[in-house]
Steps between C-alpha positions, in 0.01 A plus 500: 500500500255636247235548771747696716584715199131572438451594867792744485367657180153526652636677809701741285189586298298556819770719657539702180125545473471613860784746456338646188165525678650679800707728281205599283293555812763733644521690174121530492479638852791733436314626196179547697687681778673722247168590338338568839796710616490695176124553534544627856786726392297636209200561728719681754651707219154595373389595851816706556456680168132563568579636847777720361275634225223574751746678730641700211147595396389607847825693554431689178145563621633626833744732324209649305299573817555826680508548875156592628319337208197283581581158358218279619293379790538238775188321619448286811185290445495380863483863616285621210727798438695630201784753518674690218871431448749775419860463385720625783501490878544861602238665719350651185408154370417338833241761598307411184522120517742211486855557376688277257865491604722618211761245401272203565312324224147547372223240466591257224873548555556163663680632809450701817234774487510723807209715617502717810244709686423672829365280780264770623338578162491267197636195684328540836305175439794307359531294821155354434631306201596134542717247322307370201315827432516639147646832390409641158704759313371688196788605278549580133164362388523174692387364834771310691403266783726410793447278805650591837755237599676657797440779751794611712638785707856614435733774623467829313856456366436146372587498128364151430172652381669659197719211385439368145281190473519218244119502470244776502417612854296796618651641820292746701648688796386748761628624835448289814358496765181646356421692820855631552528877540792653312749322274427128528803275558379208288329414173192284436558297183260302282644282224258375236583262215378559145224258398344647187435783257206595280435793269264760643295475181433135583414594858253755369336244273455258791363764736122465551287783366316713753 
């Protein structure tokens, strides 16, 4: 009788211990998950705030720029050419260089930056570029580097090229086909993702002396 009693007590202790172990384990993993979820949420919040601040900053910069003003330079290392960039896309700007489309962001803004140019002048060699090629933009004392991710042809009325982007993208457009006479029916579009930024002062320090 006593032995049976001891066996019952032993089983009760084992069951209780197992239940406590499982319960504490669940609480531990719930705590870990809660911490991880909070960390992810906080990181997303920081990223959203940073993106919003960058957009606000670049929108203020855009508002301070006047139409026709030269705002920088776009460079295509693979083609060994550099072209000045002007704010605006009227014929007055496009005869002088590349136009920055008003209403789109500027380098460093974290969204869609749209540049446009004539296929028979500044962008006549644009079709020679390939996916993976770099595009450099000098703006506001910094050098921004982008890498071409996609090249596509769209209808001239396609508005997808101007939609906002969650990450910084440099979109470059020109008329297509390149040899078309008259108003071209399509647009040649390069989309390049932001990969880095350095101050021009640093670039100057690293440049080899002649």
